[in-house]
MIPAMI-267576 format. One record per atom (N, C-alpha, C): x negated, y negated, z; residue number from 1; atom name. Coordinates in Angstrom, 1 decimal. Last residue first. Layout:
<sites>
+--------+--------+--------+-----+-------+
:   east :  north :     up : num : atomo :
+--------+--------+--------+-----+-------+
:      X :      Y :      Z : NUM :    CA :
...
+--------+--------+--------+-----+-------+
</sites>
This chain:
<sites>
+--------+--------+--------+-----+-------+
:   east :  north :     up : num : atomo :
+--------+--------+--------+-----+-------+
: -175.0 :  -38.1 :   84.1 :  85 :     N :
: -173.8 :  -38.9 :   84.2 :  85 :    CA :
: -172.6 :  -38.1 :   83.6 :  85 :     C :
: -177.1 :  -36.1 :   86.0 :  84 :     N :
: -176.4 :  -36.2 :   84.7 :  84 :    CA :
: -175.2 :  -37.1 :   84.9 :  84 :     C :
: -178.1 :  -35.9 :   88.6 :  83 :     N :
: -179.0 :  -36.5 :   87.5 :  83 :    CA :
: -178.3 :  -36.7 :   86.2 :  83 :     C :
: -176.4 :  -34.6 :   90.2 :  82 :     N :
: -176.9 :  -35.9 :   90.7 :  82 :    CA :
: -177.7 :  -36.6 :   89.6 :  82 :     C :
: -176.1 :  -32.2 :   88.9 :  81 :     N :
: -175.0 :  -33.1 :   88.8 :  81 :    CA :
: -175.4 :  -34.5 :   89.3 :  81 :     C :
: -178.4 :  -30.8 :   89.7 :  80 :     N :
: -178.2 :  -31.2 :   88.3 :  80 :    CA :
: -177.2 :  -32.3 :   88.2 :  80 :     C :
: -177.9 :  -30.7 :   92.5 :  79 :     N :
: -179.2 :  -31.3 :   92.0 :  79 :    CA :
: -179.0 :  -31.7 :   90.6 :  79 :     C :
: -175.4 :  -29.3 :   92.7 :  78 :     N :
: -175.5 :  -30.7 :   93.1 :  78 :    CA :
: -176.8 :  -31.4 :   92.6 :  78 :     C :
: -176.5 :  -26.8 :   91.6 :  77 :     N :
: -175.4 :  -27.6 :   90.9 :  77 :    CA :
: -175.4 :  -29.0 :   91.4 :  77 :     C :
: -178.4 :  -25.9 :   93.3 :  76 :     N :
: -178.8 :  -26.2 :   91.9 :  76 :    CA :
: -177.7 :  -27.1 :   91.3 :  76 :     C :
: -177.6 :  -25.1 :   95.8 :  75 :     N :
: -177.9 :  -26.5 :   95.7 :  75 :    CA :
: -178.3 :  -26.9 :   94.2 :  75 :     C :
: -177.6 :  -22.4 :   96.1 :  74 :     N :
: -176.3 :  -23.0 :   95.8 :  74 :    CA :
: -176.5 :  -24.5 :   95.6 :  74 :     C :
: -180.6 :  -21.2 :   94.5 :  73 :     N :
: -179.8 :  -21.6 :   95.7 :  73 :    CA :
: -178.5 :  -22.1 :   95.2 :  73 :     C :
: -181.4 :  -20.4 :   92.0 :  72 :     N :
: -182.1 :  -19.8 :   93.2 :  72 :    CA :
: -181.3 :  -20.1 :   94.5 :  72 :     C :
: -180.4 :  -20.8 :   89.3 :  71 :     N :
: -179.6 :  -20.6 :   90.5 :  71 :    CA :
: -180.3 :  -19.9 :   91.6 :  71 :     C :
: -181.7 :  -21.5 :   87.0 :  70 :     N :
: -181.8 :  -20.1 :   87.4 :  70 :    CA :
: -181.1 :  -19.8 :   88.7 :  70 :     C :
: -180.2 :  -23.5 :   84.5 :  69 :     N :
: -180.7 :  -23.4 :   85.8 :  69 :    CA :
: -180.8 :  -21.9 :   86.2 :  69 :     C :
: -180.3 :  -25.5 :   81.6 :  68 :     N :
: -180.3 :  -24.1 :   82.1 :  68 :    CA :
: -180.9 :  -24.2 :   83.5 :  68 :     C :
: -178.5 :  -27.4 :   79.4 :  67 :     N :
: -179.3 :  -27.5 :   80.6 :  67 :    CA :
: -179.1 :  -26.1 :   81.3 :  67 :     C :
: -178.2 :  -28.7 :   76.2 :  66 :     N :
: -178.1 :  -27.4 :   77.0 :  66 :    CA :
: -179.0 :  -27.6 :   78.2 :  66 :     C :
: -176.3 :  -31.1 :   74.6 :  65 :     N :
: -177.5 :  -30.8 :   75.4 :  65 :    CA :
: -177.3 :  -29.6 :   76.2 :  65 :     C :
: -175.2 :  -32.4 :   71.4 :  64 :     N :
: -175.1 :  -31.6 :   72.6 :  64 :    CA :
: -176.4 :  -31.3 :   73.3 :  64 :     C :
: -177.0 :  -35.4 :   72.2 :  63 :     N :
: -175.9 :  -34.5 :   72.5 :  63 :    CA :
: -175.6 :  -33.7 :   71.3 :  63 :     C :
: -179.7 :  -37.2 :   73.6 :  62 :     N :
: -179.1 :  -36.5 :   72.5 :  62 :    CA :
: -178.1 :  -35.5 :   73.0 :  62 :     C :
: -181.0 :  -38.3 :   75.6 :  61 :     N :
: -179.7 :  -38.9 :   75.4 :  61 :    CA :
: -179.0 :  -38.1 :   74.2 :  61 :     C :
: -182.9 :  -36.3 :   78.0 :  60 :     N :
: -182.6 :  -36.6 :   76.6 :  60 :    CA :
: -181.2 :  -37.2 :   76.5 :  60 :     C :
: -184.3 :  -37.6 :   80.9 :  59 :     N :
: -183.3 :  -36.7 :   80.3 :  59 :    CA :
: -182.9 :  -37.2 :   79.0 :  59 :     C :
: -187.8 :  -38.0 :   81.3 :  58 :     N :
: -186.5 :  -38.7 :   81.0 :  58 :    CA :
: -185.6 :  -37.6 :   80.5 :  58 :     C :
: -190.3 :  -37.3 :   83.8 :  57 :     N :
: -189.8 :  -37.5 :   82.5 :  57 :    CA :
: -188.4 :  -38.1 :   82.4 :  57 :     C :
: -189.5 :  -35.8 :   86.8 :  56 :     N :
: -190.6 :  -36.1 :   85.9 :  56 :    CA :
: -190.0 :  -36.2 :   84.5 :  56 :     C :
: -188.1 :  -36.4 :   89.9 :  55 :     N :
: -187.8 :  -36.2 :   88.5 :  55 :    CA :
: -189.0 :  -36.6 :   87.7 :  55 :     C :
: -187.5 :  -35.1 :   93.0 :  54 :     N :
: -188.5 :  -35.9 :   92.2 :  54 :    CA :
: -188.4 :  -35.5 :   90.7 :  54 :     C :
: -185.5 :  -35.3 :   95.8 :  53 :     N :
: -185.6 :  -34.9 :   94.4 :  53 :    CA :
: -186.6 :  -35.8 :   93.7 :  53 :     C :
: -185.2 :  -34.0 :   98.8 :  52 :     N :
: -185.8 :  -35.1 :   98.1 :  52 :    CA :
: -186.1 :  -34.7 :   96.7 :  52 :     C :
: -182.7 :  -33.0 :  100.9 :  51 :     N :
: -183.4 :  -32.6 :   99.7 :  51 :    CA :
: -183.9 :  -33.9 :   99.0 :  51 :     C :
: -181.1 :  -33.2 :  103.2 :  50 :     N :
: -182.5 :  -33.4 :  103.3 :  50 :    CA :
: -183.3 :  -33.0 :  102.1 :  50 :     C :
: -178.4 :  -33.1 :  103.3 :  49 :     N :
: -179.1 :  -31.9 :  103.6 :  49 :    CA :
: -180.6 :  -32.0 :  103.5 :  49 :     C :
: -177.9 :  -35.8 :  102.7 :  48 :     N :
: -177.4 :  -35.3 :  103.9 :  48 :    CA :
: -178.2 :  -34.0 :  104.3 :  48 :     C :
: -178.9 :  -36.1 :  100.1 :  47 :     N :
: -179.5 :  -36.9 :  101.2 :  47 :    CA :
: -179.1 :  -36.3 :  102.5 :  47 :     C :
: -177.2 :  -34.4 :   98.7 :  46 :     N :
: -178.6 :  -34.1 :   98.7 :  46 :    CA :
: -179.3 :  -34.8 :   99.9 :  46 :     C :
: -174.8 :  -35.9 :   99.0 :  45 :     N :
: -174.9 :  -34.6 :   99.5 :  45 :    CA :
: -176.4 :  -34.1 :   99.7 :  45 :     C :
: -175.5 :  -38.2 :   97.6 :  44 :     N :
: -175.2 :  -38.3 :   99.0 :  44 :    CA :
: -175.4 :  -36.9 :   99.7 :  44 :     C :
: -175.6 :  -37.1 :   95.0 :  43 :     N :
: -176.8 :  -37.8 :   95.6 :  43 :    CA :
: -176.7 :  -37.9 :   97.1 :  43 :     C :
: -173.0 :  -36.2 :   94.7 :  42 :     N :
: -174.0 :  -35.2 :   94.7 :  42 :    CA :
: -175.3 :  -35.8 :   95.3 :  42 :     C :
: -171.6 :  -38.7 :   94.7 :  41 :     N :
: -171.3 :  -37.7 :   95.8 :  41 :    CA :
: -172.5 :  -36.7 :   95.9 :  41 :     C :
: -172.6 :  -39.8 :   92.3 :  40 :     N :
: -173.0 :  -40.4 :   93.6 :  40 :    CA :
: -172.7 :  -39.4 :   94.8 :  40 :     C :
: -171.4 :  -38.0 :   90.5 :  39 :     N :
: -172.9 :  -38.2 :   90.5 :  39 :    CA :
: -173.3 :  -38.8 :   91.9 :  39 :     C :
: -168.7 :  -38.5 :   91.0 :  38 :     N :
: -169.3 :  -37.1 :   91.2 :  38 :    CA :
: -170.8 :  -37.2 :   91.3 :  38 :     C :
: -168.5 :  -41.1 :   90.2 :  37 :     N :
: -168.3 :  -40.8 :   91.6 :  37 :    CA :
: -168.8 :  -39.4 :   91.9 :  37 :     C :
: -169.1 :  -40.9 :   87.5 :  36 :     N :
: -170.0 :  -41.7 :   88.3 :  36 :    CA :
: -169.8 :  -41.4 :   89.8 :  36 :     C :
: -166.9 :  -39.4 :   86.6 :  35 :     N :
: -168.3 :  -38.9 :   86.5 :  35 :    CA :
: -169.3 :  -39.6 :   87.4 :  35 :     C :
: -164.8 :  -41.2 :   87.2 :  34 :     N :
: -164.9 :  -39.9 :   87.8 :  34 :    CA :
: -166.3 :  -39.3 :   87.8 :  34 :     C :
: -165.5 :  -43.3 :   85.4 :  33 :     N :
: -165.4 :  -43.5 :   86.9 :  33 :    CA :
: -165.6 :  -42.2 :   87.6 :  33 :     C :
: -165.2 :  -42.0 :   83.0 :  32 :     N :
: -166.4 :  -42.6 :   83.3 :  32 :    CA :
: -166.5 :  -42.8 :   84.8 :  32 :     C :
: -162.5 :  -41.1 :   83.0 :  31 :     N :
: -163.5 :  -40.2 :   83.0 :  31 :    CA :
: -164.9 :  -40.8 :   83.4 :  31 :     C :
: -159.7 :  -41.8 :   84.0 :  30 :     N :
: -160.9 :  -42.6 :   84.0 :  30 :    CA :
: -162.1 :  -41.8 :   84.1 :  30 :     C :
: -157.1 :  -40.8 :   84.3 :  29 :     N :
: -157.8 :  -40.6 :   83.1 :  29 :    CA :
: -159.0 :  -41.5 :   82.9 :  29 :     C :
: -155.9 :  -40.7 :   86.7 :  28 :     N :
: -155.7 :  -41.9 :   86.0 :  28 :    CA :
: -156.5 :  -41.9 :   84.6 :  28 :     C :
: -156.7 :  -38.3 :   87.7 :  27 :     N :
: -155.3 :  -38.4 :   87.4 :  27 :    CA :
: -155.1 :  -39.7 :   86.5 :  27 :     C :
: -159.4 :  -38.9 :   88.1 :  26 :     N :
: -159.1 :  -37.8 :   87.2 :  26 :    CA :
: -157.6 :  -38.0 :   86.7 :  26 :     C :
: -159.3 :  -40.8 :   90.1 :  25 :     N :
: -159.8 :  -41.2 :   88.8 :  25 :    CA :
: -159.5 :  -40.2 :   87.7 :  25 :     C :
: -158.2 :  -39.2 :   92.1 :  24 :     N :
: -157.4 :  -40.4 :   91.6 :  24 :    CA :
: -158.0 :  -40.8 :   90.2 :  24 :     C :
: -160.3 :  -37.4 :   92.6 :  23 :     N :
: -159.0 :  -36.9 :   92.1 :  23 :    CA :
: -158.2 :  -38.1 :   91.5 :  23 :     C :
: -162.2 :  -39.2 :   93.5 :  22 :     N :
: -162.5 :  -38.4 :   92.3 :  22 :    CA :
: -161.2 :  -37.9 :   91.7 :  22 :     C :
: -161.0 :  -40.3 :   95.8 :  21 :     N :
: -161.3 :  -41.2 :   94.6 :  21 :    CA :
: -161.6 :  -40.4 :   93.3 :  21 :     C :
: -160.7 :  -37.8 :   97.3 :  20 :     N :
: -159.6 :  -38.7 :   96.9 :  20 :    CA :
: -159.9 :  -39.6 :   95.7 :  20 :     C :
: -163.3 :  -36.8 :   97.8 :  19 :     N :
: -162.3 :  -36.0 :   97.1 :  19 :    CA :
: -161.2 :  -36.9 :   96.5 :  19 :     C :
: -165.0 :  -38.2 :   99.4 :  18 :     N :
: -165.1 :  -38.4 :   98.0 :  18 :    CA :
: -164.0 :  -37.7 :   97.2 :  18 :     C :
: -164.4 :  -37.4 :  102.0 :  17 :     N :
: -164.5 :  -38.8 :  101.7 :  17 :    CA :
: -164.4 :  -39.1 :  100.2 :  17 :     C :
: -164.6 :  -34.6 :  101.9 :  16 :     N :
: -163.3 :  -35.2 :  102.1 :  16 :    CA :
: -163.3 :  -36.7 :  101.7 :  16 :     C :
: -167.4 :  -34.5 :  101.6 :  15 :     N :
: -166.5 :  -33.9 :  100.6 :  15 :    CA :
: -165.1 :  -34.5 :  100.7 :  15 :     C :
: -168.3 :  -35.7 :  103.9 :  14 :     N :
: -168.6 :  -36.4 :  102.6 :  14 :    CA :
: -167.7 :  -35.8 :  101.5 :  14 :     C :
: -167.5 :  -33.9 :  105.8 :  13 :     N :
: -167.0 :  -35.2 :  105.8 :  13 :    CA :
: -167.2 :  -35.9 :  104.5 :  13 :     C :
: -169.0 :  -31.6 :  105.0 :  12 :     N :
: -167.5 :  -31.6 :  105.0 :  12 :    CA :
: -166.9 :  -33.0 :  105.0 :  12 :     C :
: -171.6 :  -32.7 :  105.4 :  11 :     N :
: -171.2 :  -32.1 :  104.1 :  11 :    CA :
: -169.7 :  -32.1 :  104.0 :  11 :     C :
: -171.5 :  -33.3 :  108.2 :  10 :     N :
: -171.8 :  -34.3 :  107.2 :  10 :    CA :
: -171.3 :  -33.9 :  105.8 :  10 :     C :
: -171.2 :  -30.8 :  109.3 :   9 :     N :
: -170.2 :  -31.8 :  109.5 :   9 :    CA :
: -170.3 :  -32.9 :  108.4 :   9 :     C :
: -173.7 :  -29.7 :  108.5 :   8 :     N :
: -172.5 :  -29.1 :  108.0 :   8 :    CA :
: -171.3 :  -30.1 :  108.2 :   8 :     C :
: -175.4 :  -31.4 :  110.0 :   7 :     N :
: -175.5 :  -31.4 :  108.5 :   7 :    CA :
: -174.2 :  -30.8 :  107.9 :   7 :     C :
: -174.6 :  -30.8 :  112.6 :   6 :     N :
: -174.4 :  -32.2 :  112.1 :   6 :    CA :
: -174.5 :  -32.2 :  110.5 :   6 :     C :
: -175.5 :  -28.2 :  112.7 :   5 :     N :
: -174.1 :  -28.5 :  112.9 :   5 :    CA :
: -173.8 :  -29.9 :  112.3 :   5 :     C :
: -178.3 :  -28.5 :  112.4 :   4 :     N :
: -177.6 :  -27.8 :  111.4 :   4 :    CA :
: -176.1 :  -28.1 :  111.5 :   4 :     C :
: -178.8 :  -30.1 :  114.9 :   3 :     N :
: -179.0 :  -30.7 :  113.5 :   3 :    CA :
: -178.3 :  -29.9 :  112.4 :   3 :     C :
: -178.4 :  -28.6 :  117.1 :   2 :     N :
: -177.4 :  -29.6 :  116.8 :   2 :    CA :
: -177.6 :  -30.1 :  115.4 :   2 :     C :
: -180.5 :  -26.8 :  117.3 :   1 :     N :
: -179.2 :  -26.3 :  117.1 :   1 :    CA :
: -178.2 :  -27.4 :  116.6 :   1 :     C :
+--------+--------+--------+-----+-------+
</sites>
């Protein structure tokens, strides 16, 4: 019973912890910094909830790039955001 409560607390705490730097980098027009902070936040979020991500292959550097997810869970977005800069 305690573990789910701690996971929820960890998610809320990490969201509050990363909100200010992401907001500040957005206001200061530092897109690269904002993107890196969001990517790191998503990696921490996956760590907190216990998701181990295994990537096969390399993400294409070509742009535009279309990424499609079937949204089986709400964790699809953090999983994708943890891999894309």
